[in-house]
C-alpha positions in Angstrom: 39.6 -35.5 -15.5 41.3 -38.6 -16.6 42.8 -38.4 -20.2 42.2 -42.0 -21.2 39.9 -42.2 -24.1 39.6 -38.5 -24.4 39.5 -36.3 -27.6 41.7 -33.2 -27.4 42.7 -30.2 -29.4 46.0 -28.4 -28.8 46.7 -25.1 -30.6 50.3 -23.8 -30.9 51.1 -27.5 -31.3 54.0 -27.6 -33.8 56.6 -27.4 -31.1 57.5 -26.6 -27.5 54.8 -26.7 -24.9 52.0 -27.6 -27.4 53.8 -30.6 -28.9 54.9 -31.8 -25.4 51.4 -31.6 -24.0 50.0 -33.6 -27.0 52.6 -36.3 -26.6 51.8 -36.5 -22.9 48.1 -36.7 -23.5 48.6 -39.6 -25.9 50.9 -41.4 -23.5 48.1 -41.1 -20.9 45.7 -42.9 -23.3 43.9 -40.1 -25.1 42.0 -41.5 -28.0 43.0 -38.7 -30.3 44.7 -35.3 -30.3 44.4 -32.8 -33.1 47.4 -30.5 -33.3 46.8 -27.0 -34.7 49.3 -24.3 -35.7 49.7 -21.5 -38.1 52.5 -23.2 -40.1 51.0 -26.2 -41.9 54.2 -27.9 -42.7 55.5 -27.6 -39.2 52.3 -28.9 -37.6 52.0 -31.8 -40.0 55.6 -32.8 -39.2 54.9 -32.6 -35.5 51.7 -34.6 -35.8 53.5 -37.3 -37.8 56.3 -37.4 -35.2 54.0 -38.1 -32.3 51.3 -40.0 -34.1 48.3 -37.7 -34.2 46.5 -35.4 -36.6 47.6 -31.9 -37.6 45.7 -29.0 -39.0 46.7 -25.5 -40.1 44.9 -22.8 -38.0 45.3 -19.1 -37.4 44.0 -18.8 -33.9 43.4 -15.1 -34.3 40.7 -15.9 -36.9 37.4 -16.9 -35.3 36.5 -18.6 -38.6 39.6 -20.7 -38.5 38.9 -21.8 -34.9 35.4 -22.7 -35.7 36.6 -24.8 -38.7 39.1 -26.6 -36.4 36.5 -27.4 -33.8 33.9 -28.4 -36.4 36.4 -30.8 -38.1 37.1 -32.5 -34.8 33.4 -32.8 -33.9 32.5 -34.2 -37.3 35.3 -36.7 -37.1 35.3 -37.7 -33.4 31.8 -36.7 -32.2 33.0 -34.6 -29.3 35.9 -32.4 -27.9 36.7 -33.3 -24.3 39.7 -31.0 -23.9 40.7 -27.9 -25.7 44.2 -26.5 -24.9 44.3 -22.9 -26.2 48.1 -22.7 -26.2 49.3 -20.5 -29.1 51.3 -17.5 -28.1 54.3 -15.2 -29.0 56.5 -12.7 -27.3 55.9 -9.0 -27.7 58.4 -6.6 -26.3 58.3 -2.9 -25.5 56.8 -0.5 -23.0 53.9 1.9 -23.1 55.7 4.5 -25.1 57.8 2.4 -27.5 55.6 -0.6 -28.3 53.5 0.2 -31.4 49.8 0.0 -31.5 50.2 -2.9 -34.0 52.3 -4.9 -31.4 49.7 -4.2 -28.7 46.8 -5.3 -31.0 48.6 -8.5 -32.2 49.3 -9.5 -28.6 45.7 -8.9 -27.6 44.4 -10.9 -30.5 46.8 -13.8 -29.9 46.6 -14.0 -26.1 43.0 -13.0 -25.4 40.8 -13.1 -28.4 42.2 -16.5 -29.5 41.1 -18.0 -26.1 37.7 -16.4 -26.4 37.2 -17.7 -30.0 38.2 -21.2 -28.8 35.8 -21.1 -25.9 32.9 -19.9 -28.1 33.6 -22.6 -30.6 33.7 -25.5 -28.2 31.4 -24.5 -25.4 28.0 -25.3 -27.1 28.8 -29.0 -27.6 30.5 -29.2 -24.1 27.5 -27.6 -22.4 25.1 -29.9 -24.2 27.0 -32.9 -22.8 27.5 -31.2 -19.4 31.2 -32.0 -19.6 34.4 -30.5 -21.0 37.8 -29.0 -20.2 39.4 -25.8 -21.2 43.1 -25.2 -20.6 44.4 -21.8 -21.6 48.1 -21.0 -21.7 48.9 -17.6 -20.1 52.1 -16.9 -18.3 53.5 -16.1 -14.9 53.9 -12.6 -16.4 50.1 -12.5 -16.3 50.1 -13.0 -12.6 53.1 -10.9 -11.9 54.9 -8.9 -14.6 57.5 -9.2 -17.4 59.6 -6.1 -16.8 60.5 -5.3 -20.4 57.2 -6.2 -22.1 54.1 -4.2 -21.6 52.0 -5.8 -24.3 52.9 -9.3 -23.3 52.3 -8.7 -19.6 48.9 -7.0 -20.1 47.5 -9.5 -22.6 48.6 -12.4 -20.5 47.0 -10.9 -17.4 43.8 -10.6 -19.4 44.1 -14.2 -20.4 44.2 -15.2 -16.7 41.1 -13.1 -16.1 39.2 -14.6 -19.0 40.0 -18.1 -17.6 38.7 -17.0 -14.2 35.5 -15.7 -15.9 35.0 -18.9 -17.8 35.3 -21.0 -14.6 32.9 -18.7 -12.7 30.3 -18.7 -15.5 30.4 -22.4 -16.5 32.0 -24.3 -13.6 28.6 -25.4 -12.3 27.7 -26.7 -15.8 30.3 -29.4 -16.0 33.0 -27.2 -17.6 36.4 -27.4 -16.0 39.0 -24.6 -16.6 42.7 -24.4 -15.9 45.2 -21.6 -16.7 48.8 -22.5 -17.4 51.2 -19.9 -16.0 54.9 -20.9 -16.5 58.0 -18.8 -16.3 60.9 -19.9 -18.5 60.4 -23.0 -20.7 63.0 -24.3 -23.1 61.3 -23.3 -26.3 61.8 -20.8 -29.0 60.3 -18.2 -26.6 62.7 -18.9 -23.7 65.0 -16.1 -22.7 68.6 -16.6 -23.8 69.9 -15.5 -20.4 68.6 -15.5 -16.9 68.4 -11.9 -15.7 67.1 -10.4 -12.5 63.4 -11.3 -12.0 63.3 -13.0 -15.4 62.7 -16.6 -14.3 63.4 -19.0 -11.5 64.9 -21.4 -14.0 64.2 -22.8 -17.5 62.4 -26.1 -17.4 61.9 -28.6 -20.3 58.6 -28.8 -22.1 58.2 -32.4 -21.2 58.5 -31.6 -17.5 55.8 -28.9 -17.9 53.6 -31.4 -19.8 53.8 -33.9 -16.9 52.7 -31.1 -14.5 49.8 -30.2 -16.8 48.6 -33.9 -16.9 48.6 -33.9 -13.1 46.7 -30.6 -12.9 44.1 -31.8 -15.3 43.6 -35.0 -13.3 43.2 -32.9 -10.1 41.2 -30.2 -12.0 43.3 -27.4 -10.5 42.7 -23.9 -11.8 46.3 -22.6 -11.6 48.9 -24.7 -13.3 52.2 -23.4 -12.0 55.2 -25.4 -13.3 57.5 -23.0 -11.3 56.2 -23.4 -7.7 57.8 -20.2 -6.6 55.2 -18.2 -8.5 52.5 -19.2 -6.0 54.5 -17.5 -3.2 55.1 -14.4 -5.3 51.4 -14.1 -6.0 50.6 -14.5 -2.3 53.0 -11.7 -1.4 51.6 -9.5 -4.1 48.1 -10.1 -2.7 49.2 -9.5 0.9 50.6 -6.0 0.1 50.3 -4.6 -3.4 52.0 -1.4 -2.6 55.0 -3.2 -1.2 55.1 -5.5 -4.2 54.9 -2.6 -6.7 57.8 -0.8 -4.8 59.8 -4.0 -5.0 59.2 -4.4 -8.7 60.2 -0.8 -9.3 63.5 -1.4 -7.5 64.0 -4.6 -9.5 63.4 -2.8 -12.7 65.9 0.0 -11.7 68.5 -2.6 -10.9 68.0 -4.3 -14.2 68.4 -1.0 -16.1 71.6 -0.3 -14.2 73.1 -3.7 -15.0 72.1 -3.2 -18.7 73.7 0.2 -18.8 76.9 -1.2 -17.2 77.1 -4.0 -19.6 76.6 -1.6 -22.6 79.3 0.7 -21.2 81.7 -2.2 -21.0 81.4 -3.2 -24.6 84.2 -2.1 -27.0 
């Protein structure tokens, strides 16, 4: 899909990946982009900076998502592209992450994508055209060793995107799922540990890759190309992959223990 003349919505748009994507879409000739984010002051400042419209929206509220889409339809007549991008980190494992953390990650990384699709699909299906881009993570294809809630919810986000493509791909709906490793945003790791990332890229670099993927209508958007090979290896021999990940986790724990022991 070419972006020239298109109407887009980007959630999680006040900074980082969302703001960079909106700026790139406008540079490509999008007619309008509506930025949405939980913090109204932040999203209005971002929208003013890049020259588009901003709205406060809690993506974990279906009513808020419906309001955002209705506003855009009322003002512009259609939504061509919806980037469901909002997300947040959530650390912990099965035993130490609270139920509240698990639930919040599920609502933010899965239900928010579902609410967005429900809100925008009726008008897209009526026109037999539309594009959904959901931000997941390389962790959803592989694993984030120290974060069970994040890994599991991002994996579900990937599966939801697959299901949307299977269900509506023959009805004019195009779907992509964005699966980066480290990006230089507030969520980026402060250090590069074993298995953590193959390098932190800038949001603007990622946004250029997203534009290219939308133009080519590719399902996977992988700003870190190494991820494709990791996924292939995982699919070739899941038992070997799991064994390797357990070894990597053990190595990471040993390094952490050594670093802690060396502190005064």
